[in-house]
C-alpha positions as CSV (number, residue, x, y, z in Angstrom):
1,X,127.2,-19.4,-125.8
2,X,130.3,-18.8,-123.7
3,X,127.9,-17.4,-121.0
4,X,125.8,-20.6,-120.9
5,X,128.9,-23.0,-120.8
6,X,130.2,-21.4,-117.9
7,X,126.8,-21.4,-116.3
8,X,126.8,-25.2,-116.9
9,X,130.2,-26.2,-115.4
10,X,129.8,-23.9,-112.2
11,X,128.7,-25.9,-109.2
12,X,126.7,-24.5,-106.7
13,X,128.1,-23.9,-103.3
14,X,127.0,-26.1,-100.7
15,X,127.0,-29.2,-102.6
16,X,129.2,-32.0,-102.9
17,X,131.7,-33.4,-100.6
18,X,133.9,-30.9,-98.6
19,X,137.7,-31.8,-98.2
20,X,139.6,-30.3,-95.3
21,X,143.1,-28.8,-96.2
22,X,146.1,-30.5,-94.5
23,X,146.9,-27.7,-92.7
24,X,143.5,-27.8,-90.6
25,X,143.9,-31.6,-90.3
26,X,146.9,-31.0,-88.5
27,X,145.5,-28.4,-86.3
28,X,142.6,-30.4,-85.1
29,X,143.4,-32.3,-81.8
30,X,142.9,-36.0,-82.1
31,X,141.1,-37.5,-79.1
32,X,141.5,-41.2,-78.2
33,X,139.3,-43.3,-76.2
34,X,141.1,-45.2,-73.9
35,X,139.8,-48.3,-71.5
36,X,138.6,-47.3,-68.0
37,X,141.5,-48.4,-65.6
38,X,140.7,-49.2,-62.0
39,X,141.3,-46.1,-59.7
40,X,144.5,-45.9,-57.7
41,X,144.4,-47.2,-54.3
42,X,143.9,-44.3,-51.8
43,X,145.5,-43.9,-48.3
44,X,142.3,-44.6,-46.6
45,X,142.5,-48.2,-48.3
46,X,146.1,-49.2,-46.9
47,X,146.0,-50.7,-43.5
48,X,147.3,-48.0,-40.8
49,X,150.8,-48.9,-39.5
50,X,151.1,-49.4,-36.0
51,X,154.1,-49.1,-33.9
52,X,155.3,-51.7,-31.6
53,X,154.0,-51.1,-28.7
54,X,155.8,-51.2,-25.2
55,X,155.0,-52.9,-22.3
56,X,153.1,-50.8,-19.6
57,X,154.6,-51.9,-16.3
58,X,155.3,-50.2,-13.0
59,X,158.6,-47.9,-12.6
60,X,161.8,-49.6,-11.4
61,X,161.3,-47.8,-7.8
62,X,158.0,-49.0,-7.4
63,X,158.8,-52.6,-8.1
64,X,161.9,-52.7,-5.6
65,X,159.8,-50.5,-3.1
66,X,156.9,-53.0,-2.6
67,X,159.3,-55.8,-3.0
68,X,161.3,-54.3,0.1
69,X,158.2,-53.6,1.9
70,X,156.7,-57.6,1.3
71,X,160.3,-58.9,2.4
72,X,160.0,-56.6,5.8
73,X,156.5,-57.7,6.4
74,X,157.7,-61.5,5.8
75,X,160.3,-61.0,8.6
76,X,158.0,-59.4,11.2
77,X,155.6,-62.4,10.2
78,X,158.3,-64.9,10.9
79,X,159.4,-63.5,14.1
80,X,155.4,-63.4,15.3
81,X,155.2,-67.1,14.5
82,X,158.5,-68.1,16.0
83,X,157.2,-66.2,19.6
84,X,154.0,-67.8,19.3
85,X,155.0,-71.4,19.3
86,X,158.1,-70.7,21.7
87,X,155.6,-68.8,24.3
88,X,156.9,-65.2,23.5
89,X,160.1,-66.4,25.3
90,X,161.8,-63.6,23.6
91,X,159.3,-61.2,22.8
92,X,161.1,-57.7,23.0
93,X,157.6,-55.4,23.7
94,X,156.1,-53.3,26.5
95,X,153.7,-55.3,28.6
96,X,152.3,-52.4,30.3
97,X,149.8,-49.6,29.5
98,X,148.1,-49.5,25.6
99,X,150.8,-51.2,24.0
100,X,151.0,-54.9,25.3
101,X,152.2,-57.3,22.7
102,X,152.0,-60.2,25.0
103,X,148.3,-60.1,25.7
104,X,147.5,-59.3,21.9
105,X,149.4,-62.3,20.7
106,X,148.0,-64.6,23.4
107,X,144.3,-63.5,23.3
108,X,141.4,-65.2,21.7
109,X,141.8,-63.0,18.9
110,X,145.1,-64.3,17.9
111,X,143.5,-67.6,16.3
112,X,141.4,-67.9,13.5
113,X,138.9,-70.8,13.8
114,X,138.5,-72.7,10.9
115,X,136.3,-75.2,12.5
116,X,134.7,-73.7,15.7
117,X,136.0,-75.4,18.7
118,X,137.8,-78.0,16.7
119,X,140.6,-76.3,14.5
120,X,142.1,-73.0,14.7
121,X,145.0,-71.5,12.9
122,X,147.4,-68.7,14.7
123,X,146.9,-65.3,13.3
124,X,150.6,-65.2,12.9
125,X,150.9,-68.4,11.0
126,X,148.3,-66.9,8.3
127,X,150.3,-63.5,8.3
128,X,153.5,-65.7,7.5
129,X,151.8,-67.7,4.7
130,X,150.2,-64.8,3.2
131,X,153.7,-62.9,2.7
132,X,155.6,-66.1,1.9
133,X,152.9,-67.6,-0.5
134,X,151.6,-64.5,-2.3
135,X,153.1,-60.8,-1.1
136,X,156.3,-61.4,-1.5
137,X,156.5,-63.4,-5.1
138,X,153.8,-61.0,-6.5
139,X,155.8,-58.0,-5.4
140,X,159.0,-58.9,-6.7
141,X,160.2,-56.9,-9.7
142,X,160.1,-60.2,-11.9
143,X,156.3,-60.5,-11.2
144,X,155.8,-56.8,-11.8
145,X,157.7,-57.2,-15.4
146,X,155.4,-60.2,-16.5
147,X,153.2,-59.3,-19.4
148,X,152.2,-62.4,-21.1
149,X,154.2,-65.3,-20.4
150,X,156.0,-67.2,-17.4
151,X,159.0,-69.0,-18.9
152,X,157.5,-71.2,-21.5
153,X,153.8,-71.0,-20.1
154,X,151.7,-68.4,-21.6
155,X,149.3,-66.5,-19.2
156,X,146.8,-63.5,-19.8
157,X,148.4,-60.4,-19.5
158,X,146.0,-59.5,-16.6
159,X,146.2,-62.7,-14.3
160,X,149.2,-61.6,-12.2
161,X,148.0,-57.9,-11.7
162,X,144.3,-59.2,-10.5
163,X,145.8,-61.6,-8.4
164,X,148.2,-59.0,-6.9
165,X,145.2,-56.6,-6.6
166,X,142.8,-59.1,-5.0
167,X,145.3,-60.7,-2.5
168,X,146.0,-57.1,-1.0
169,X,142.2,-56.1,-0.8
170,X,141.7,-59.4,1.2
171,X,144.9,-58.8,3.1
172,X,143.8,-55.3,4.0
173,X,139.9,-56.3,4.9
174,X,141.6,-58.8,7.6
175,X,143.9,-56.0,8.9
176,X,140.9,-54.0,9.4
177,X,139.3,-57.0,11.4
178,X,142.4,-57.3,13.4
179,X,142.7,-53.6,14.4
180,X,139.0,-53.6,15.6
181,X,139.7,-56.7,17.3
182,X,142.8,-54.7,19.0
183,X,141.0,-51.5,19.8
184,X,137.7,-53.0,20.8
185,X,138.0,-56.4,22.2
186,X,141.4,-56.7,23.5
187,X,141.9,-52.9,24.2
188,X,145.8,-53.3,23.5
189,X,148.1,-52.9,20.7
190,X,151.0,-54.9,19.5
191,X,153.9,-53.0,17.9
192,X,154.7,-55.9,15.6
193,X,151.3,-56.6,14.4
194,X,150.8,-52.7,13.7
195,X,153.9,-52.9,11.8
196,X,152.7,-55.8,9.6
197,X,149.5,-53.8,9.3
198,X,151.3,-50.5,8.1
199,X,153.2,-52.7,5.5
200,X,150.0,-54.4,4.3
201,X,148.5,-50.8,4.0
202,X,151.2,-49.3,2.1
203,X,151.7,-52.2,-0.2
204,X,147.8,-51.8,-0.9
205,X,147.8,-48.2,-1.4
206,X,150.7,-48.7,-4.0
207,X,149.5,-51.5,-5.8
208,X,146.0,-49.7,-6.3
209,X,147.8,-46.7,-7.5
210,X,149.7,-48.8,-9.9
211,X,146.4,-50.1,-11.2
212,X,145.0,-46.7,-11.6
213,X,148.0,-45.1,-13.3
214,X,149.1,-48.1,-15.6
215,X,146.0,-50.0,-15.5
216,X,145.6,-54.1,-15.1
217,X,146.1,-54.7,-18.6
218,X,149.7,-54.1,-19.6
219,X,150.6,-54.2,-23.2
220,X,152.6,-57.2,-24.9
221,X,155.9,-56.1,-26.1
222,X,155.8,-57.0,-30.1
223,X,158.8,-57.7,-31.8
């Protein structure tokens, strides 16, 4: 009877609910599901920092060198213009041999005909206008330093560099024409004219060199 009673009260293994001990529950790690957060912004998403750019202009020595040369060319042009309208009364130049300033400044090639046989302009006046109205202002240090504005007026940053370059290209083309006229047609050389030609060539070389070194689009200075 005892054996049968014990067999009735014993529960078979594997049946019924299994309760975990408090110690086991404490050791079991608890994982919590969290809401998906947006990923943090990476460095690639941030705009790159750009340091303020400084204006790329020609160095000071080039600014003043071109300005002095332009003033020298203006001075010689003024002298030749005065001599033209005074009949070479005080022209200090040799009149014998290859160098003959009077023959060059009074030749037919010393005039540029705007309207054939009706209206002509002396070459000395053209040189004076070229240096007074274009070369000296454009070669001044103030013109070299202009990048995006002239006083209250805002201008494209490439405007003045382009005008400077184009004016010197045209001036150099006219110089080549005058040299051809002296050597081939007149067969004499004027020292004053040659000095203006040399100044124009130097200004042309320095301007082209400045364009090659620093470009025609100087960076605007940003605050």
